[in-house]
C-alpha positions, 0 to 999 in steps of 0.5 A: 500499499502506497500510503504506507511508503508516504507515512514513513517518508513524511515522519521521516522529514518531520526534522527536516525543512518546511517542504513547498510543492509547486505545482501547475501546468507546463507553460504557467510560468512555475520555473520563472515564479521559482526563479524570481523566488529564488533570485536568480535564473536556477532553472530553465524557462520555456514555451514547452514542458521544461520540468520532466523530472520531480526536483528538490531544491535544498540549501547548500553552503557552497555557492554554485554559480552553473548550478551543477550541483545536482544528484539524481536518486533510484527512485528518478527525482533530482536533489539540487544544492543552492546557496540560497538563505530561503532554501534554509528553512523552505525546500522547494519541490518543481514538478513536472506539471498537472498537463504533462503528455506522460502518465509518468510524468503525472504520476510523479506530481501526484505522488508528490502533493501527500508529502507536501506541507504547503502546495504552491498552485501555479496559474497563468492569467491567460487561462486560469483553471484549466480542465487538467487544473481542475482535476489536480484541485479535487485529486488535492483536495483528497489529502486536504492540503492547505493551497496558496494559488499564484495567479501569474503573468499579472501583466496580461490584465489591461486594467484592474476590471479584469484583474478582480475579475478574474480573481473572483473567477479562481476563488469561487471555484477554488473554494468549491473544489476544494470545499473551503470557506476561503482561499488566499491567491496572489496575483504576481508577474514572475517574469517582472520579478525576475527581471529586477531581482537580475538586475540589482543582484548584479550590483552590490548586494548591499543596503542602497540595492534592495532599497533601489530594487524596491522602488523599481517599477518593475518589482513593484508592479510585479506585486511579488513582494506580498507574497514573498513575504507571506512566505518568509512569514512562515519563517518566523515562528513568532507570527501567526503564519509561522506559528501554522507552519509548525501545524502543517509540518506536524499535519503532514504525517497526521494527514497521511495516517488519516487516509491510512486508516481510512483506506484500512477500515474501508479494506476490513468493513470490505472483507469483513462483510465479505467473510460474514456473507461467505459463513451465511452463504455456506451455512445456506448451502449446509441447509439447502442439502435437506432439499434433496429428498423432495428433490429425489423424491419427486426424480423418483416418482417415475421409477415408482410409478413403473414398478407399481404399474408392473405389479398392478398388472402381474395383479390383474392377470392373476385376478383373471385368471382365478376369475376364469378359473372359479366359474361354475362352468368349469365345474370339472375343473374346480372338481380336478382340483377338489379330487387331486387334493394337497398331495396332488401334482400342481394343476395347468392353471398354476403352472400358468400363475407361476410360469407366465406371470409371477416369474416373468414379473419377478425378474422384470421388478429385480431388474428395475429396482436394480436400475433404480438403485444404480441411478439413486447411487449416480445421483447421490454421487452427482449431488455430492460432486456438485456440493464439492465443486462448489465449496473448491471454486467459491471459498478454496483460498479459505481452507488448505488442501491439507485442512480439508475433509478428504472423503470420498464422495461415492463412498459415503453418500452411498453408506448403507444397503438399499432396501427396496431390493431386499423388499422383493427378497420374501418374494417366491413365485414357486410358493405363490403359486402353490398359494395360489393353487391352494386358495382354488383347492380351499375353495372348492373343498369348502364348496363342494366338499361336503357334496359326499361325491369326493370321489366321482368327476364331474364328466362321470357324473354326466355320463351316468346320470341321465341328467341335463348339464342346467340340472347339474348347474341347478344341482351344484348351485343349490349345493353350493350356495356360498360359492360367489362369496368364496371366490370373491374371497379368493380374489381379495386375497390376491389383490392384497397381497399384490398391494402389499407387496407394492406398499413394500416396495414403496415403503423401502424406496421411501426409505432410501430416499431419506437414507439418501437423504441423511447420508448427504446431508451428513457429508455436506455437513463434514466437508462446510466444516472446515470451511465454516471455521476458517469464515469464523476464524477469519471474522472474529479476526477481522472484528479485532482489527476494527476494534484496533483501527478505532483505537488508532483513530482515537488516538489521531483524533487527540493527536489533531486537537493537540495539534491545533491546540499548538497553533493556539498557543 
């Protein structure tokens, strides 16, 4: 952060002379102004940019006629040493200009403003407050520096009215730009002042020469003496400006520290808000894992419908077969079940139930549930990887790789056996077919066992007795008054058995969904824990930093008050 370097530099300059930074556009007369202030033509003047680097002018006991005592520092600025009395207590900085073409020169000028104890802003009378000067003043205002305006080239105005108009224009706009109640402005002609000083510097430097210069029309019309007296008063600690010089000198590092503090507070506040937002987002993400059960239930409905339809079709075929078998028109078949008894071999209807209805249905159900189990495992793993990738992508910098939970998403979220497969383990096609046969046999025994003709078949009766088929059916119906009720009971048992199997499968699917959702929640909680802890640590640390910065702010405010009191004492 550049403010740290500026603060260190400003603090190191507290024991050095007052730093006066001269800024303005090129061709505004900055170099001429500095030469007039120093009383000799030290700096090159011209209508094109003549200052390409920052030039710091400091005092030296050694006289240098040809201005050769300059050193270039690694940072690019020139250090020039002059034997000029005003530089004993005041260093001058000449800057490239506010409207230079090269961005590097613009940056150099801007970087020196925070170091300034006082800024002299040189404006040209023919174009006061240009666009670049307005922009630069807005930058200066950020550092809350005291600015003194020099309206140079005074001689361009034809009368006092033009001067007053220009002065009012500059003051009004400068006060707005600097949000100040008043500004200090000196209209001068630096060239006239320089010419006057150069004319009398060639003669004796005694008292009479100085008095003669003061009476020179060029010097008097330049109004430079008012500005010079103002600046020299800063060097006299007994004057108000002298006291202000002390205050301005002390306020330079305080102002930089204040700017640095504000920057730190802003950055810490942004980081704190981001950390709080990150923690809330992580918790929302963990909470969102609870919705996985709803998502699974919705996505698995098609599987449930397929399985239910499969069982429903098998049930329908079994019921149809039962109904077609248990008809009085099939009385010979019913007698066959009665005659064979429990020890007889399976009848054709029983074999059909086992081989054509139950076994194929069971195989299809097993395959379908196997596909469902694979889909469920895949969905679980995919969802877990989505969470894992989300944490890594969004908060990778929060947690070091070695601190992250190293988990296998597939192993954890698919932990536990799939209950849907087990739901069919207790179902056996052969046993169910036997139950089907037993239902028919029990119905036959219950209906016709009391007729006393269990040893005779229906075909034998029809061949021995001279009764018609209608007579036989009538006889059977009379003797088997409970047949329709028993047949309905048998069909109900088939429906109940099929519905019970369907219920078990649905219940197993719901348990699988619940188990998968719980596994995912546990997985997300585990992988999110290092991120939540890291966020919380960062929040706690930033809160501590905010407290420390607040303490620094209070100390800075105390120092500001003490500096103001120094100025008033």
